[in-house]
RODO-2510 file (C-alpha; in nm, 4 decimals, decimal comma):
residues 291
     n   res          X          Y          Z
     1     m    -2,7657     0,9010    -0,8319
     2     n    -2,4633     0,8261    -1,0444
     3     t    -2,2384     1,1111    -1,1183
     4     p    -2,0310     1,0707    -1,4681
     5     t    -1,7121     0,9859    -1,3348
     6     t    -1,8674     0,7236    -1,0803
     7     s    -2,0544     0,5573    -1,3978
     8     l    -1,7248     0,5775    -1,5875
     9     l    -1,5316     0,3425    -1,3238
    10     k    -1,8086     0,0986    -1,3119
    11     l    -1,8349     0,1011    -1,6878
    12     a    -1,4182     0,0333    -1,6716
    13     a    -1,4748    -0,2521    -1,4032
    14     f    -1,5809    -0,4618    -1,6992
    15     l    -1,2473    -0,4833    -1,8655
    16     p    -1,0292    -0,7556    -1,9262
    17     l    -0,7367    -0,6824    -1,7202
    18     p    -0,5058    -0,7136    -2,0594
    19     v    -0,6589    -0,4345    -2,1720
    20     a    -0,7075    -0,2318    -1,8286
    21     h    -0,2964    -0,3118    -1,8484
    22     a    -0,2558    -0,1785    -2,2002
    23     i    -0,4193     0,1229    -2,1546
    24     g    -0,2681     0,1939    -1,8092
    25     t     0,0453     0,1548    -1,9793
    26     l    -0,0388     0,4268    -2,2589
    27     l    -0,1288     0,6498    -1,9597
    28     g     0,1797     0,5789    -1,7663
    29     w     0,3911     0,6890    -2,1042
    30     l     0,1762     1,0168    -2,0896
    31     f     0,3021     1,0541    -1,7314
    32     y     0,6787     0,9913    -1,8461
    33     l     0,6806     1,1732    -2,1639
    34     l     0,4802     1,5131    -2,0545
    35     p     0,5949     1,7344    -1,7661
    36     n     0,3615     1,7031    -1,5008
    37     k     0,3539     1,6202    -1,0933
    38     k     0,4043     1,2511    -1,1195
    39     r     0,6788     1,2750    -1,3242
    40     r     0,8713     1,5565    -1,1036
    41     i     0,8448     1,3885    -0,7732
    42     t     0,8839     1,0189    -0,9109
    43     l     1,2520     1,1483    -1,0548
    44     r     1,3244     1,3554    -0,7314
    45     n     1,2313     1,0570    -0,4885
    46     l     1,4432     0,8563    -0,7300
    47     e     1,7213     1,0606    -0,6744
    48     l     1,6968     1,0993    -0,2968
    49     c     1,6918     0,7199    -0,2693
    50     f     1,9361     0,6125    -0,5069
    51     p     2,1946     0,8933    -0,5260
    52     d     2,4834     0,6548    -0,6882
    53     m     2,2553     0,5332    -0,9714
    54     p     2,3120     0,6352    -1,3018
    55     l     2,0856     0,9210    -1,4196
    56     v     1,9974     0,7030    -1,7419
    57     q     1,8498     0,4418    -1,5278
    58     r     1,7111     0,6461    -1,2545
    59     h     1,4829     0,7793    -1,5749
    60     q     1,4206     0,4228    -1,7057
    61     l     1,3163     0,3303    -1,3639
    62     a     1,1119     0,6445    -1,3671
    63     r     0,9540     0,5550    -1,6598
    64     r     0,8960     0,2058    -1,6125
    65     s     0,7527     0,3083    -1,2299
    66     l     0,5049     0,5360    -1,4377
    67     i     0,4140     0,2468    -1,6165
    68     e     0,2992     0,0671    -1,3140
    69     t     0,1041     0,3530    -1,1599
    70     g    -0,0828     0,4040    -1,4938
    71     k    -0,1568    -0,0015    -1,4473
    72     s    -0,2702     0,0465    -1,1148
    73     a    -0,4969     0,3004    -1,1531
    74     m    -0,6450     0,1398    -1,4368
    75     e    -0,6629    -0,1957    -1,2422
    76     k    -0,8155    -0,0329    -0,9245
    77     p    -1,2172    -0,0562    -1,0939
    78     i    -1,2396    -0,3755    -1,1553
    79     l    -1,0475    -0,4893    -0,7881
    80     l    -1,3215    -0,2913    -0,6270
    81     f    -1,6291    -0,3300    -0,8510
    82     c    -1,5696    -0,7228    -0,9723
    83     s    -1,7060    -1,0424    -0,8345
    84     h    -1,5224    -1,2636    -0,5629
    85     k    -1,5147    -1,5235    -0,7826
    86     r    -1,3321    -1,3110    -1,0429
    87     l    -1,1152    -1,1558    -0,7199
    88     l    -0,9313    -1,4913    -0,6891
    89     r    -0,8969    -1,5623    -1,0216
    90     l    -0,6636    -1,3005    -1,0944
    91     v    -0,4697    -1,4187    -0,7683
    92     r    -0,2230    -1,6500    -0,9725
    93     n    -0,0005    -1,7106    -0,7059
    94     r     0,0716    -1,6719    -0,3511
    95     i     0,4398    -1,6837    -0,1670
    96     g     0,4457    -1,6928     0,1870
    97     h     0,0742    -1,7729     0,2036
    98     e     0,1441    -2,0181     0,4855
    99     h     0,2240    -1,7644     0,7399
   100     l    -0,1279    -1,6410     0,7128
   101     a    -0,2691    -1,9139     0,6912
   102     h    -0,1201    -2,0316     1,0303
   103     a    -0,1730    -1,7082     1,2065
   104     i    -0,5357    -1,7493     1,0878
   105     e    -0,5687    -2,1289     1,2318
   106     s    -0,4243    -2,0531     1,5311
   107     e    -0,6295    -1,7491     1,6210
   108     h    -0,3643    -1,4959     1,6555
   109     a    -0,4014    -1,1143     1,6101
   110     i    -0,2403    -1,0142     1,2910
   111     i    -0,1097    -0,6850     1,1577
   112     i    -0,1178    -0,6877     0,7312
   113     c     0,1326    -0,4488     0,6773
   114     t     0,0724    -0,3297     0,3307
   115     p     0,3218    -0,1028     0,1512
   116     h     0,2645     0,0940    -0,1615
   117     l     0,3973    -0,1420    -0,3703
   118     g     0,2176    -0,3770    -0,6542
   119     d    -0,1324    -0,3296    -0,5895
   120     w    -0,2268    -0,2739    -0,2532
   121     e    -0,5986    -0,2796    -0,2675
   122     l    -0,5499    -0,6291    -0,3517
   123     i    -0,4326    -0,7193    -0,0847
   124     g    -0,6976    -0,5974     0,1587
   125     l    -0,9587    -0,7434    -0,0521
   126     y    -0,8199    -1,0787    -0,0348
   127     c    -0,7510    -1,0951     0,3069
   128     s    -1,0647    -1,0174     0,3830
   129     t    -1,2076    -1,3160     0,2377
   130     l    -1,0206    -1,4683     0,4942
   131     r    -1,1017    -1,3220     0,8151
   132     p    -1,3042    -1,0176     0,9441
   133     m    -1,0480    -0,7280     0,9085
   134     t    -1,0388    -0,3757     1,0088
   135     n    -0,8614    -0,1012     0,7732
   136     l    -0,7493     0,2527     0,8343
   137     y    -0,9251     0,4540     0,5791
   138     r    -0,8503     0,8457     0,4622
   139     p    -1,1893     0,9444     0,3249
   140     q    -1,2074     1,0778    -0,0759
   141     r    -1,3031     1,4168    -0,1402
   142     g    -1,5493     1,3359    -0,3862
   143     r    -1,8657     1,2496    -0,1756
   144     e    -1,9660     0,9775    -0,4122
   145     i    -1,6512     0,8423    -0,5234
   146     d    -1,5514     0,8247    -0,1227
   147     k    -1,9075     0,6221    -0,0916
   148     l    -1,8231     0,3910    -0,4163
   149     i    -1,4724     0,3066    -0,2834
   150     r    -1,6236     0,2499     0,0640
   151     q    -1,8544    -0,0141    -0,0622
   152     g    -1,5978    -0,1642    -0,2938
   153     r    -1,3246    -0,2244     0,0146
   154     q    -1,5716    -0,3601     0,2284
   155     r    -1,7801    -0,5592     0,0569
   156     l    -1,6377    -0,8749     0,0818
   157     g    -1,5830    -0,8603     0,4769
   158     a    -1,3565    -0,5459     0,5655
   159     t    -1,4578    -0,2972     0,7854
   160     l    -1,2695     0,0385     0,7381
   161     v    -1,2220     0,3042     1,0273
   162     p    -1,1060     0,6735     1,0018
   163     t    -0,7852     0,7991     1,0437
   164     d    -0,8879     0,9408     1,3660
   165     v    -0,8824     0,8901     1,7613
   166     n    -1,1999     0,6688     1,6960
   167     g    -1,0249     0,4785     1,4790
   168     v    -0,7279     0,3955     1,6222
   169     r    -0,9702     0,2993     1,9031
   170     a    -1,1005     0,0075     1,6516
   171     l    -0,7868    -0,1322     1,5922
   172     y    -0,7205    -0,1995     1,9238
   173     r    -1,0266    -0,3332     1,9814
   174     a    -0,9412    -0,5573     1,6818
   175     l    -0,6407    -0,7045     1,7921
   176     a    -0,7415    -0,6798     2,1801
   177     n    -1,0224    -0,9662     2,0221
   178     g    -0,7247    -1,1787     1,8450
   179     e    -0,8800    -1,0259     1,4951
   180     m    -0,6935    -0,8879     1,1971
   181     i    -0,6342    -0,5409     1,1030
   182     g    -0,4436    -0,3908     0,7943
   183     v    -0,2113    -0,1000     0,7973
   184     l    -0,0511     0,1238     0,5183
   185     p     0,2643     0,2155     0,6794
   186     d     0,4643     0,4285     0,4220
   187     q     0,2222     0,6867     0,4413
   188     n     0,3148     1,0283     0,6250
   189     p     0,2072     1,0285     0,9374
   190     g    -0,0071     1,3633     1,1183
   191     k     0,1962     1,5955     1,3087
   192     g     0,3100     1,4530     1,6352
   193     t     0,2136     1,0811     1,5470
   194     g     0,5403     1,0000     1,3865
   195     i     0,9167     0,9759     1,4350
   196     f     1,1590     1,0306     1,2202
   197     v     1,3994     0,7704     1,1472
   198     p     1,6235     0,6569     0,8670
   199     f     1,4200     0,5517     0,4973
   200     f     1,6441     0,4798     0,2137
   201     g     1,8909     0,6799     0,3917
   202     i     1,6915     0,9530     0,4360
   203     s     1,5446     1,0907     0,8056
   204     t     1,1954     1,0194     0,7087
   205     n     0,8604     1,0532     0,9333
   206     t     0,7492     0,7232     1,0103
   207     m     0,4570     0,6038     1,1629
   208     v     0,4805     0,4826     1,5283
   209     l     0,1073     0,3277     1,5704
   210     l     0,2260     0,0224     1,4116
   211     p     0,4875    -0,0560     1,6541
   212     r     0,3090     0,0326     1,8974
   213     l     0,0658    -0,2300     1,8614
   214     a     0,2888    -0,4697     1,7839
   215     h     0,4441    -0,4104     2,0838
   216     k     0,1484    -0,4391     2,2791
   217     y    -0,0416    -0,7283     2,1510
   218     r     0,2357    -0,9253     2,0097
   219     p     0,0281    -1,0114     1,7014
   220     v     0,1491    -1,2194     1,3652
   221     v     0,3417    -0,9247     1,1319
   222     l     0,3374    -0,9698     0,7979
   223     y     0,4750    -0,7420     0,5002
   224     s     0,2034    -0,7915     0,2250
   225     y     0,1780    -0,6905    -0,1298
   226     a     0,0161    -0,8085    -0,4878
   227     e     0,2952    -0,8764    -0,7139
   228     r     0,1317    -0,6912    -1,0728
   229     l     0,2369    -0,9767    -1,3277
   230     s     0,3331    -0,8983    -1,6926
   231     w     0,0805    -0,9169    -1,9943
   232     g    -0,2393    -0,8630    -1,7388
   233     r    -0,1943    -1,2477    -1,6296
   234     g    -0,2841    -1,1259    -1,2677
   235     f    -0,0899    -1,0911    -0,9318
   236     c     0,1423    -1,2638    -0,7188
   237     l     0,0622    -1,2062    -0,3518
   238     h     0,3412    -1,1593    -0,0751
   239     f     0,3282    -1,2500     0,2347
   240     v     0,6885    -1,1888     0,4613
   241     p     0,7005    -1,2342     0,8528
   242     a     0,8293    -0,9030     1,0112
   243     g     1,1242    -0,9304     1,1727
   244     d     1,1643    -0,9385     1,5480
   245     n     1,2341    -0,5907     1,6445
   246     l     0,9394    -0,4325     1,5123
   247     v     0,7778    -0,5163     1,8304
   248     s     1,0611    -0,3177     2,0402
   249     e     0,9714    -0,1243     2,3282
   250     d     1,2163     0,1600     2,1943
   251     m     1,0437     0,3229     1,9207
   252     n     1,3554     0,4068     1,7514
   253     t     1,4395     0,0910     1,7255
   254     a     1,0930    -0,0049     1,6190
   255     a     0,9930     0,2026     1,3278
   256     t     1,3830     0,2119     1,2175
   257     s     1,3111    -0,2385     1,1718
   258     l     0,9679    -0,1199     0,9993
   259     n     1,1454     0,0417     0,7713
   260     q     1,4447    -0,2112     0,6997
   261     g     1,1625    -0,4025     0,5956
   262     l     1,0037    -0,2150     0,3499
   263     e     1,3423    -0,1321     0,1806
   264     r     1,3770    -0,5061     0,1673
   265     e     1,0452    -0,5692     0,0136
   266     i     1,0467    -0,1991    -0,2464
   267     a     1,4481    -0,3396    -0,3381
   268     k     1,2346    -0,6515    -0,4412
   269     l     1,0206    -0,4582    -0,6956
   270     p     1,1314    -0,1297    -0,7531
   271     e     0,9354    -0,0399    -1,0284
   272     q     0,6256    -0,1329    -0,8646
   273     y     0,6603     0,0924    -0,5732
   274     w     0,4510     0,4432    -0,5677
   275     w     0,7842     0,6606    -0,6047
   276     s     0,5304     0,9761    -0,7193
   277     y     0,4332     0,9938    -0,3639
   278     q     0,6211     1,2841    -0,1583
   279     r     0,7009     1,0572     0,0982
   280     f     0,9884     1,2964     0,2366
   281     r     0,7418     1,5850     0,2098
   282     r     0,7498     1,6693     0,6041
   283     r     1,1329     1,7737     0,7456
   284     p     1,2745     1,7960     1,0878
   285     d     1,2434     2,1011     1,2260
   286     g     1,5043     2,3254     1,0428
   287     e     1,5495     2,1078     0,7672
   288     p     1,4927     2,2335     0,4327
   289     p     1,1990     2,0821     0,2294
   290     l     1,2954     1,8367    -0,0379
   291     y     1,0313     1,8980    -0,2977
***
């Protein structure tokens, strides 16, 4: 049985992308103009990460970022429920795709390292059309919404596994079998599952799962994200090889390399990064909260 929310999401999937982005732009302006949590966290994150940036420029970046956040919200139903054919039409360009194609052709294990940059939903969907893919998934609170998102993300070949011990084991098995997995590297890992290393100059709780997987199986690791093109024209996919230090046995070295790679890619499209996320919520023992 569909709830009003799920029915609305399915209806929104029929919107042309330019229309969805136009609505998302209006939504983003509201996020920026009205007092709300997204605006507050975005401005705080930009203050922390770009302390030397003039205040006017930080506000301009915050506004652009929140507009992109609005676009992201409105394009999600399209990506989750559209046909395979329409999904591929939305991909207008692919930069660095030869790295992914070569790894697939050579049957090498692959880690798709997808930060919250551009539209991360599209990367998982697109890659799952090329090869079976296992992705970590954090269940949503609402049962109907959770079911809808699961179906949408798995419809083209991906397998979703929970963010628990069983899910982690599934990732290890997939790489051991020379398969492809997808990981979001810039979320707060649970207590005891991360280490604090710099990210934009701030000591940040950073996952060690990805570096451990990379060290053990030596897969091809690609930073991957879908750049949102202007005027609803579609997306440009990016595939960037990770640095050699990511496979280091030393977790501090590997996690630092992971964050440095993320910084380089975010710097190319700072307005399309998810600055409204409380990335620095967990602090080292004894440090005061930043939010």
